[in-house]
C-alpha positions, -999 to +999 in steps of 0.1 A: +000+000+000+012+035-008+010+056+023+001+093+023+034+112+025+036+148+038+068+168+041+065+200+062+091+227+063+091+246+095+088+284+092+105+313+110+084+326+138+077+359+120+078+345+085+050+319+081+057+299+049+051+262+049+056+237+021+038+203+021+046+176-005+017+152-009+018+120-029-006+090-029-020+063-051-055+075-046-088+056-052-117+072-070-134+097-047-107+094-021-104+126+000-070+141-006-075+173+014-099+174+044-122+205+047-104+233+065-097+270+065-071+294+079-059+330+078-031+321+053-032+318+016-028+282+003-015+276-033-017+240-045+003+229-075-011+197-090+017+177-104-003+146-113-038+132-110-073+146-116-091+160-087-121+181-076-112+209-052-140+226-033-131+262-026-159+281-007-191+273-026-174+263-059-162+229-072-132+231-095-122+202-117-084+201-119-057+181-137-019+181-139-004+215-141-033+234-126-027+258-097-055+260-071-056+289-047-075+293-014-077+328-001-077+336+036-108+322+054-120+303+024-131+267+033-113+243+010-110+205+005-103+181-023-109+146-036-096+124-064-120+116-093-101+086-106-079+058-094-044+072-100-013+088-085-022+121-069+009+143-064+007+179-054+027+205-035+008+229-012+024+263-003+009+280+028+017+317+031+010+337+062+001+374+061+034+385+076+053+371+046+035+397+024+037+426+047+068+448+050+075+471+079+052+499+088+070+525+067+063+505+035+031+523+028+028+515-009+035+478-005+011+474+025-016+495+008-016+471-022-014+439-002-039+447+026-070+443+004-060+407-003-057+400+034-090+415+043-111+401+016-116+432-005-095+416-032-092+378-039-068+358-059-085+335-085-092+301-072-076+284-102-049+293-127-046+269-157-017+262-182-038+276-210-041+311-194-018+340-203-005+346-168+004+309-162+041+310-173+049+339-151+030+326-121+047+291-123+081+307-128+076+329-096+063+299-076+093+278-087+117+305-075+099+308-042+101+271-036+138+271-045+146+301-022+127+284+006+145+252+002+180+266-002+176+294+024+206+314+012+214+348+026+184+372+021+160+344+011+131+359+030+135+393+014+136+377-020+105+356-013+086+387-003+097+404-035+086+374-056+052+374-038+048+411-047+055+402-083+030+374-081+003+398-069+011+423-096+007+396-123-026+385-109-039+420-106-031+427-143-046+395-157-076+388-134-105+405-118-096+404-081-129+417-069-147+392-046-176+376-065-201+385-038-189+420-029-193+429+007-207+394+015-171+383+020-171+398+054-203+379+062-184+347+053-155+356+076-180+362+104-196+328+097-162+311+098-155+326+132-188+314+145-183+279+131-146+275+139-152+260+174-177+236+159-152+224+133-126+218+160-151+200+182-162+177+154-126+168+146-119+160+182-152+141+188-158+124+155-161+090+172-192+102+191-228+107+181-235+144+176-270+154+165-278+183+143-295+200+173-263+196+194-242+211+166-266+240+163-264+246+200-226+248+198-229+277+173-257+295+192-280+292+162-315+277+158-315+243+140-333+257+109-309+287+106-279+264+114-288+241+085-290+269+060-258+286+072-239+253+073-249+244+037-240+278+024-207+278+042-195+242+034-215+233+003-230+203+020-253+194+048-241+190+084-248+153+083-228+148+051-199+168+065-199+149+098-202+115+081-173+124+058-151+131+089-161+097+103-154+079+071-120+096+068-112+084+104-125+049+095-102+047+065-072+058+087-080+032+113-085+004+087-051+013+071-031+018+102-045-004+130-055-040+136-091-031+145-117-052+128-143-036+105-169-042+132-147-026+159-141+005+137-179+007+131-186+005+168-158+029+178-172+056+154-207+051+167-224+039+135-258+023+140-247-010+123-218-026+104-240-028+074-248+009+074-211+017+080-202-004+050-227+013+027-217+048+038-180+039+034-185+027-001-206+057-010-178+081+000-148+061-010-161+040-039-147+008-024-156-013+006-141-013+041-128-049+034-111-037+002-095-009+022-083-034+048-069-056+021-048-027+007-034-023+042-026-060+046-010-061+011 
């Protein structure tokens, strides 16, 4: 079995730039990136495979060479749409990397709208687009500088990021698609952040829709509408997806039986667990266990 491999480069305490190399022989509909959001930009360069990335409320069909971009506070996730090698590098860039010192008024004035949601990078840049050669060249230089860490590398990376923003501003409409509603989304993320963390920590338990709504301080009806708008799926679908991802991890990395995994994750029956697992993963728990044994 090919294990998921992730390589994380630590970042300087005031220079938040992380690089994750991810490579896996994925099954059709295998989740390659769990739903999450953060205050950093995330740029994903797909080196092989065909995947769907969910960015906010959009689903983006991607293939080798595409660059996927999640802006700060945009919920994003991804899954493979075919059985193949999925290989991508994710570059996570914190706000401090973009910002110069307080006296750099011009640079900060141009950058700040991207950090506050007034401007947004496009969610995908494809090889057929005019800006692609410059964007890929800049990203390659950033990765090289970050890996080599020669004298002055942080200064050069900041300069390259400014160049990247300039190219995007000249080739794309950077206005947020929903105008001022971007601030509503940020407020919603803040309201739901504790819930997402709670669900991750307690995915083995039974948590009802009413309990989840209570954790956000919303009525069940309003919670359902807000959750669907924010995540692009219902609460039940999202929570089941978390459970199935945990089940796959347990089947691949432990000696727990399928029945024990089902019980541990509080599914009503092994039969229901098996049907749900196959629906999300396109293969059965026993097939998943077989790949682990092999």
